[in-house]
C-alpha angles and dihedrals in degrees: 000000000000090000088050092056092044090054091050092051091048092049094049095047093045089051091051093047093049090060091055115092125231126219132204094197113141089221093054108128099197094178092066092044095049096073091047091048091048091050091049091051092047091049092048092049092049095044098090150325119315131209130191109237097172133012125173118181122189104309106353145042116259101178092122090065088069100042111132095013123125118195126206126185115211126210090247090063097257124130126216120203116193131178102172094262100054142017124212123189 
């Protein structure tokens, strides 16, 4: 189950980072932008309940493994996965 949660966290953060743009400006000070970007990602992750709508791992789809699960990120960094029958933190 720990691997399951790690995969979920990775998927959500990769999804959030893909939507961020990159810049090749020579004046780009990435160190000052990193904390703002991190805060935006944390706020987005904590802003509601998440569901996995598609998950493909290596050579096959595994979306059905997440059917019925809702994921909530807490401000303390913990993740709660619920499917109606069980809750995993």
